[in-house]
N, C-alpha and C positions, 0 to 999 in steps of 0.2 A: 710455915715456911715451905715453898714448893721443895719435891723431894730430888729434884737434881741440883737444888742452890743449896741442897744442904749436901749434898755431895760434892759438891764444886769445893765450897768452904773445906770439906775434910780433905779434897786432895791437895788442897791449898799447905795442912797442915802436916800433909806427907809427903812434899813433893820429893820425891826422889832424886831430882835434879841438885837437890842439896843437900844431900847425903854424900858424906865425907868420899866414899867410893868413886860415885860419879864426878864429883870435884875432882878427885884425882885423873878419873879419865879425861876430863876435858882439858886438864893440863899437861896430860901427857907423862901421868907418874907410875903407871900402872906398869910392873914387871908381865914380859909373854906369859910368865905363867900363871900370875893370877888373873890376867885377859882369858883365861883357857880355862882357869879353876872356875870363874863367872859362867863362860859359855857350859859347860858343861851343867852346872847348878840352875840358869837361867831356864835351859832349855824344858826343864820337867815344868817351869811356869807355862811354856810356849803351849805344850801338850794340854796343860790344862785348861787353856783361855779357849781351846778347840773345844774342850768337854761342855764349856760354859757355852760358847757359840750354839751348841748340838741341844744343849737343856732349853736355852732361851727358845727355840722353836723356827727358827730361821735356817732353813737349809742349805741356803747359797753360801750364808754367811759361814755357816757351820764347814761347807765344804771348802770354802777360803782361807780359814784358819787351819784346819786339817794340812793343808796345802803347806800352809806355811811354817809349818815343822820343818820340811825339807830344805826350806830358805834358811832358817835357821841353821841348821846340819850345815849346809855350806859355809855359815859362819863360823860354826865349831871346828870344822874341819881346816881351816885355814889359823884357825887359832892353835890346829893340834890339839883338841880340847878333848877328853875322857867322856864317853858318854855312858860309860858300862857300870860305874860307881854308884852306890844309894846316894841320895841327896843328903846333904847337913840338915839336923833338925830345923832351921829356920824355913829351909825350903820347903820341906814338907808340909811345915803348916800354912805356908804362901800356896801350894797346890789342891789344900781340903780347902783354903778361903775363899780358890778361885776357880771350884769345882760344884760348886753349889746344883741341885738336882731340881730345883722348884724353878718353873719359868721366871718369875718375877725376880728372886734373888739372881739367878742369874743374869739378867738383864743388868742389874743393880751394879755388878760384878763387872759385864763390860761396859756399861757407861763411866765407869771410877776408872777404868783401865785404860779405855781405848780412849778417852776425850785426852787424857794424861799424854800418849803415845807420839803425836807429830813430834812436840817438840824434846821428847827424850831421844827419838829418831832421828832428827837433825842436829842433837848434841853429840849423840854416838856417834853419827855417821863424820861428822867434823874433824872428832876428835883418834879416828882409826885412820881417816886420810892424812889429818896433819902428823899425825904424831907416833903412829904405829905399822906406818909403809901398806898402809892398804888403797887399793884404787878404787873411787867412789862410783867406778863403772861396771866393776865385775863382778860375778854369782857372790863373792864372799859379803858384800855390803848389799845384796838385791834386799834382804830383810827390814833393811832399815829403811834405804830410800822408797820403799813400798809403803811401811808405817808411818814414815812422815808426810803421806797424803791420805794414803786410804782410808786410813782410821778417823778422819773426819767424818766422811760417811757412816761409817759403823757406829761411831758417837750420836749423831744427830738421828740415827734409826732407833737406836738401845732411847735415848731419850726421847723420839715419840712413842716409842711403846710402853714405857717406863711411864706416861702420861695418862694412863688407862688402870693402873694401879689401885685397885680401893683404897681410899683414903685413909681404915683403918691399919692399913700394911705400911705406911710412908715413913714411920721411925723404925720400923721393923727392919724395912730395906736400905734406910739409912746406914744403918748401924753395919750392915752386911758389906755394902760400900766400903764404908769406913774400915774394918778390919780387914778388906782385902788391900786399898792402901796400906795398913800400917804392915801387913804381910810382907807385900811386898818390899817395906822400906827394911823390915827385919829379915829376908832374903840376902839384902846387901849386906848386913851387919853380920849374918852368917858368914857370908863369902871371907869377907874382910878378916873375921876369926878364923878360919878355917885356910886359907892362901898361904 
């Protein structure tokens, strides 16, 4: 089976839009405290994704992802999220899963995560505007607007680069991607548990 098809199937198994936390977000059932806690936790994942982009060897993409941390920080500031505390264990596990040093492993993580981001970002943005009093056009929502579109190109680039992965590594890379997707789900479990 083609590597990216395997990753796409794993993404369906770990579809975070079906996680109770994101379902509550979409329905407007999160408290501001839960949203703030999430913003503080997920920031660690945003930083990890920037590291993965650097490990994948695309300097332009790596720079762009590094700049996205500031966009996330604008959202976190609007939520009054604490950014100076240690992450919960599930977040630390997600950071580890999203931070491989090997180029092909990093590409597998990038494809897995970024190919899901447009739908996730659109859903989060709609929830923020509809239920939590955010303006869809201000700096607090820039991260979501950008990822609703930009990650289509990033996922395509990662997919093309993964096509050059040695066939002997494809099962390994599919497993790395699935671990990254599961870790994202578990990060949300940790937020629900701790918030």
